[in-house]
C-alpha positions in Angstrom: 11.2 -11.1 5.4 9.4 -7.9 4.0 5.7 -8.1 3.1 3.8 -6.3 0.7 -0.2 -5.4 1.1 -2.1 -3.5 -1.3 -5.1 -1.9 0.2 -8.0 -1.8 -1.7 -11.1 -2.1 -0.1 -12.5 1.6 -0.3 -16.1 2.1 -1.8 -14.2 4.4 -4.1 -17.2 7.2 -4.1 -16.0 9.8 -6.0 -14.7 7.6 -8.4 -18.1 6.2 -9.3 -16.5 2.8 -9.9 -13.5 0.6 -7.8 -10.5 1.9 -8.5 -8.7 -1.7 -8.0 -10.6 -2.3 -11.7 -9.4 0.9 -13.2 -7.4 0.3 -16.7 -3.7 0.6 -16.4 -1.0 0.0 -18.5 -2.8 -3.1 -20.5 -4.0 -4.5 -17.0 -5.9 -2.7 -13.8 -4.3 -0.7 -11.2 -4.6 -4.0 -8.8 -3.5 -6.3 -11.6 -0.6 -3.8 -12.1 0.7 -3.6 -8.2 0.2 -7.4 -7.7 2.5 -8.2 -10.6 4.9 -5.9 -9.6 4.7 -6.6 -5.9 5.5 -10.3 -6.8 7.9 -9.3 -9.5 10.1 -7.8 -6.3 12.1 -9.1 -3.5 8.6 -8.6 -1.0 8.5 -12.1 0.6 4.7 -12.6 1.2 1.6 -10.5 -0.8 -1.7 -9.5 0.8 -4.1 -7.9 -1.0 -7.2 -6.4 1.7 -10.5 -5.9 -0.3 -14.1 -4.9 1.6 -16.5 -3.1 -1.0 -17.3 -4.6 -4.0 -14.7 -7.5 -2.9 -16.8 -10.2 -4.7 -16.8 -8.4 -8.4 -13.5 -7.4 -7.7 -12.2 -11.2 -7.4 -14.8 -12.3 -10.1 -12.8 -9.8 -12.6 -9.2 -10.5 -10.8 -8.9 -13.9 -9.8 -6.1 -14.2 -6.9 -4.6 -17.0 -4.9 -7.2 -17.2 -1.5 -4.4 -17.2 1.2 -3.3 -14.0 -0.1 -7.1 -12.3 0.0 -7.6 -10.5 3.4 -11.6 -9.2 3.4 -11.6 -6.4 5.5 -15.6 -6.5 7.2 -14.6 -3.3 8.7 -13.4 -1.1 5.6 -15.8 2.0 6.3 -14.0 3.0 9.4 -11.0 3.8 6.9 -7.5 3.0 5.2 -6.2 1.7 8.6 -8.5 -0.9 9.7 -7.3 -2.2 5.9 -4.1 -1.7 6.7 -4.1 -3.6 10.3 -6.6 -6.3 8.9 -3.5 -6.8 6.3 -0.8 -6.6 9.0 -2.6 -8.9 11.4 -3.0 -11.6 8.9 0.9 -11.7 8.3 2.4 -11.4 11.7 2.4 -15.5 12.2 5.2 -15.2 9.1 6.3 -12.8 11.5 7.9 -10.7 8.5 10.7 -7.8 9.8 8.3 -5.1 7.9 5.6 -4.1 5.3 5.4 -2.3 2.5 1.9 -0.8 2.2 0.7 0.4 -1.2 -2.9 2.1 -1.7 -4.6 0.6 -5.1 -5.2 4.3 -5.9 -1.7 5.0 -6.2 -1.2 2.4 -9.0 2.5 4.2 -11.1 5.0 2.5 -8.5 8.3 1.3 -10.0 10.0 -2.0 -9.2 13.6 -0.2 -8.6 11.4 2.4 -5.8 10.6 -0.8 -4.2 13.7 -2.6 -3.9 15.5 1.0 -3.4 13.1 1.2 -0.7 14.1 -2.5 0.8 17.9 -1.6 0.9 17.9 1.7 2.6 15.5 -0.1 5.2 17.6 -3.4 5.6 21.1 -0.9 5.9 19.8 1.8 8.6 18.3 1.8 11.6 15.2 3.1 10.1 11.8 1.9 11.0 9.7 3.8 8.7 10.7 4.4 5.0 9.1 6.8 3.0 9.7 8.0 -0.3 10.0 11.6 -1.4 9.7 13.6 -4.8 11.1 17.3 -5.0 10.5 17.6 -0.9 6.9 16.0 -1.1 6.2 12.3 0.6 4.1 9.4 -1.2 3.8 6.1 -1.3 4.0 3.5 -0.9 5.6 3.5 3.2 7.9 0.4 4.6 6.7 -0.2 8.6 9.1 -2.4 10.9 8.1 -4.3 13.0 8.9 -2.0 15.9 6.2 0.0 14.7 3.7 -3.4 14.4 2.2 -2.5 17.5 1.9 1.1 17.4 -0.1 0.6 13.9 -2.3 -2.1 15.3 -3.2 0.5 17.9 -3.3 4.0 16.2 -6.8 5.7 16.4 -8.5 4.7 12.7 -9.8 8.3 12.3 -6.0 9.1 12.3 -4.8 6.5 9.9 -1.2 5.4 9.5 0.3 9.1 9.3 -0.6 9.1 13.1 2.5 6.8 13.8 4.8 8.7 11.2 4.2 11.4 12.8 4.5 10.4 16.6 8.1 8.5 16.1 10.0 11.3 13.9 13.1 9.7 14.7 12.4 6.1 13.5 11.7 7.5 9.8 13.9 7.9 6.9 12.6 9.9 4.0 14.7 8.6 0.1 14.5 10.9 -2.2 13.3 9.5 -5.7 12.8 11.2 -9.3 9.8 8.8 -9.8 6.8 11.3 -9.6 4.2 8.2 -9.8 4.8 8.0 -5.9 2.6 11.3 -5.8 0.0 10.0 -7.8 -3.4 10.0 -5.9 -6.1 8.8 -8.3 -9.7 9.9 -6.2 -11.2 11.5 -9.4 -12.4 10.4 -12.9 -10.1 13.7 -13.6 -7.3 12.6 -11.4 -7.6 9.2 -13.8 -7.9 11.1 -17.1 -4.8 13.3 -16.3 -2.4 9.8 -14.8 0.8 9.4 -16.8 -0.2 6.6 -19.2 
């Protein structure tokens, strides 16, 4: 089983409001990602919240068992990934696919292709690339879970990717949404509807 983790714990300071609640394709960033993950063959889903968790949950009702509250969210995105991963370890997943909420433009076929490539290769980290640029989501196999849980919070998951280049499988996609990182109001305005 491969699990999905949506990271939505940040303060969204540059955006000025929670990115999880930004309107996108007749719903919100978070609802859109959550729906796609649940339509996919991912076996379990966790949504990691932190800043403004109560506000987000008031507007987007999520099953309590799928919500993880990261009290250390100010320590960065890796702390949220670690919280989500820790909540899944009892399920013994073969991998986790990580979706930052500010990268909402993700397609279901991309998720399924990443899962297929992971299972048919020896790779422990699968990263999509569009025209030579790596994006999100990223799939981590169980062989690197320990590294993710021990990685320095100030370095992020990228530390693990750089530490084990031989474990990385980069797969080309013609889907530019993997690069759409929405941090500011200007980024949001430029997002493909």
